[in-house]
Every structure is written in C-alpha cells, then in structure tokens.
N, C-alpha and C positions, 0 to 999 in steps of 0.2 A: 609698838604699836600702843598707845594709852587706851585704855577703854574709857568710853563716849563718859560713863557715869565717875571717871578718877580725874577729870579733867577740871578746870578751875570754872567757875559757872560764868566767868567774866569772856574766856575764850569761846565758850558753847554760845552764849547771845551773839558776840561778835560775828562768828561764824553763820548765827542765822541773819544779821544784819546781811552782812558782805553776799549770801544766796540770795536773798531778796533783792540786792541791789543789780545781780546778775540776772536775774531772772526778768526784772524789768527792760534790764537795756538790751539783754540779748534776744533772738526770734527763735530760737529753740527749749524742749524742756531738758530741763537740767535733771540726772539721776537721782535719788535719794541717799544713795550713797556718797555724794558730794559732802553732804555734813560731817559721814566721822574723816576722810578722808584729809578734807578742809582743816578740820578744830584739829586733828592731830599736828598736822604740819602746821599750822598756826602754832599750836602751844610748842613744839620745837624750834620752832624759826623765832620766837620772841626769845626764848629762853639763849640760842645760841648767841642773838645779838644781845642779851645784856652779860655775857662771857666775853663778848669781844669776837666771838668766831664768827666771821663772814667765810658764806659760801657761795661760789659762782656758779653760772646756770651754764654749761656749753653751749644751749640751746638759746640763748638770750636774743641775739639776731634774726632768727628764723621766727621766733614766737611773736617780738615786736613787729615782725613785717607779716608773717602769715596769720596771725590770730589777731589782729589788729584791736577787734571790736573787746575782746576779752583782755586785752593788756591794758586799754582804757579803762575798763571795770576793776580789774586788778591794781592799777596806782590808785584808783578812787579807795580802793580797798585799803592801799599803806597810807592812806591821807587818814583814813577812818581808825586803822591800828593805831597810828603815832595819837589821834586825839584820845584815844580811848585808853590807851597801856603809856604813853610816856614814850613808847621805844619806836623810834624811825626807823624801819627797814629798807636796806639796800632796792633797788629795781632789780637787782636779780632774784629777789624776791617775788615781783611784779609778774616775772616769767615763771613762777612755780604754782601763782595763783591761778594765773590764764591756764596755764596746761591743767590744773584739776577741775578748772571747768568746761576744757575742753574735752579731756577725757569722759566727764559727767555727760556731756551731748551728745558723745559718739556712742553709735552702738556697733563697739568692735571688745574685744578684750582688753583686760587691763594690760598695759604695756606696750599697747600698739600706736599709743599717741606719737611716741618716741620717732617708732619706726616709720609713721606714715610722715609726720615733720623730716626728718633727713631723707624721705625719698620726693617730696614737692620739692625741698632745695635741690636736688640732683637734677630734679627732672626739668625745674627752673632755668637753672646753669647749662642743661643739654641746650635750650632755646636759645637763653642769651649769647650761646659762644656760636652756635650754628649760623645765628643771624648776625652777629658781630655788631651788635649794639648795645646799649645802655636801654635799662625800661625805666620808665617814669612809676616808681614804687604808689603812688599818690593818687594817681589815675584811677577811674573807675572799671577801663579795662582791663588794668592789673588784677584789680581786684577780684572782678569775674574769671579772669585765666587762674588766680591761685582758688576761688573756690571751684571750678572743674578738675584741677589737677588734684584738689583735697579729697574731690568724691572718687576719682580717679584712683589715688593712690591707696583707699581706701579696700576699692574692689580689688586692685593687685594683690593686696596684703589679705582679704579674703578669699583669694584665688576664685572670684564671680567675673562671669562675662554678661555682657549685653548682648543679646541676641536679638539684632535688628536686621532687614533685610532692606539694603542701602547701597545695594551694589550700582545702580542706576547712577546715584548721586555721589558715591565715593570716584566713579569713572570719571565722571563732570569734572569735580574737585581733584583729581589728579591731574588731569588734562591741562587746567589752568593754574595749577598752584604745585608745580614741580617740587618745587624748594622746599612745601609745607610738607608735601608728602615725603620728602627725605627727610627730613627732622623727625617726622612720626617714626620714620623707619628707625631711626638712631634710636629715639627713644625705645622702642619696641625691643630692639637689638639689648640694649640696658637693661631693662626690664628681666627678660629672659634670661642674661647674665647672671641676675643679683637673685634671680627666686630659683636656678640650679646651683648656686651656692649653698640656700638653706635647706 
C-alpha cells in the first residue's frame, strides 16, 4: 500500500471526485477510510492497465446484481478515470470500486464484504431453487429482498440476533405459508452449517 502523500496529485484529486460522486448518489454515509483505500486501489489499477495486466473480479456478477447503485457510480468513475488519465479500465474494475464503496458504507470489519456478498448469493440461490423459479432481478421486489438479505447476512456474520416477540405472527405465517417456512428452515440449516465450519 502506497502512503497517501506518495500518490500522484492526479490520483488524489480523482479519488476525491469519485467519493463526492458516491456521496451524492448513495443514501448512506461513507467512512473517511474510503479516500485511502480507493486512491491506493486506483493508483495500482491504472498502473496495471498501462502495463497490459488485466485483473478479473470473481464477484463481478454478484456486485452488479446486489450492489446496483454502487456499481452504477463505479461505472461513472470509470468514465471519469478515462477522461482524466486516458486509461480505460475494464468493467471488472467497476466491481472493485463498487466494493470499496460498499465496504466504506458498512459497519463491519474489513474483509467481511466478500463474505456478506457470498452469503447473499447463496441465500438467493436457496430461494430460487426452493421455488424452482426465475427471479426478475430488475424488479423492486427483488431489490427489497436483496436489501433484507444484506442486513440478515451482516447479522449472521456478526453473530447478532434480533429478539422480537413475534410468536403469534410466526404461528399465523407458519399455517398460511408452509412452503415459505420450509424454505426459511432450509436457509437456517444452511447458516448453522456454515457457522459451525468457521
């Protein structure tokens, strides 16, 4: 990691402009650490691209689907980077930039964004398989579902529980929506298994 004062002024200014863009577009506060992590990332990404080294992001599909707002901002960042530096970074870099934003917006230890993203993907797949259905990933309902799963995944990885007295509501749902309850139980069993592995 390069120290901030060792980075070119162009990179620091570019990072500042990208962070401002993100702050205007996203509805949550970004931590100050984003300036350091993103400027360091941009510096190396631009240098790698100039040398013809392309890095692929294994979470590209997940980032594009689960963090659409951040990904949109990151695509705008790629355009800004190209305009300012003459270097056109690949879309995989938009995923990396988006993950920096997600990480700066989450109140979770570093490195958990990848685990949260994988858990969201796994839970989404359990639901898709359980109901044998395709999901309209552009629908408002899907976005709400993913938002709930993000918060759930964060709680799972922090090992924190919500303690609500909802027995009456649960019993009503259990009677009316047996298939849904069975799907939730399958997700619960999956979560228990992955936590016991850690």
